[in-house]
C-alpha positions in Angstrom: 92.3 -40.3 -55.4 94.3 -41.6 -52.4 96.6 -38.6 -52.7 93.8 -36.2 -52.2 92.7 -37.7 -48.8 95.4 -35.8 -46.7 94.6 -32.6 -48.5 90.9 -32.9 -47.9 91.5 -33.8 -44.2 93.8 -30.9 -43.9 91.2 -28.5 -45.3 88.5 -29.9 -43.1 90.8 -29.5 -40.1 91.5 -25.9 -41.1 87.9 -25.1 -41.5 87.0 -26.5 -38.1 89.9 -24.6 -36.4 88.9 -21.4 -38.1 85.2 -21.8 -37.0 86.3 -22.6 -33.4 88.5 -19.5 -33.3 85.8 -17.3 -34.8 83.2 -18.5 -32.3 85.6 -18.0 -29.4 86.5 -14.5 -30.6 82.9 -13.5 -31.0 82.1 -14.7 -27.4 85.2 -12.9 -26.1 83.9 -9.7 -27.7 80.5 -10.1 -26.2 82.1 -10.8 -22.8 84.1 -7.6 -23.1 81.8 -5.1 -24.7 78.2 -6.1 -23.7 76.2 -3.5 -21.8 74.3 -6.0 -19.7 76.2 -7.6 -16.9 74.2 -10.8 -17.2 75.2 -11.2 -20.8 78.9 -10.6 -20.0 78.7 -13.2 -17.2 77.1 -15.8 -19.5 79.7 -15.1 -22.3 82.6 -15.5 -19.8 81.2 -18.8 -18.6 80.8 -20.0 -22.2 84.3 -18.9 -23.0 85.7 -20.7 -19.9 84.1 -23.9 -21.3 85.5 -23.4 -24.8 89.0 -22.5 -23.7 89.3 -24.6 -20.6 91.2 -22.1 -18.5 93.7 -23.7 -16.1 93.6 -23.0 -12.3 91.0 -21.3 -10.2 89.6 -18.4 -12.1 86.9 -16.5 -10.3 84.7 -14.1 -12.2 85.3 -10.4 -11.3 82.4 -8.1 -11.9 83.0 -4.3 -11.7 
């Protein structure tokens, strides 16, 4: 039973990582392909929070 703990923790970690990457990818797609500028702006802000971009990144709207 004790031998299974690292395997279970590894699987939980993998599931959490894959979920995080999936959410970040979905938000990145919305930020790129959304038709409404407000939705793109909100998605970029959310993505900044998730990814924690370094430096001063100012939003650039077309």
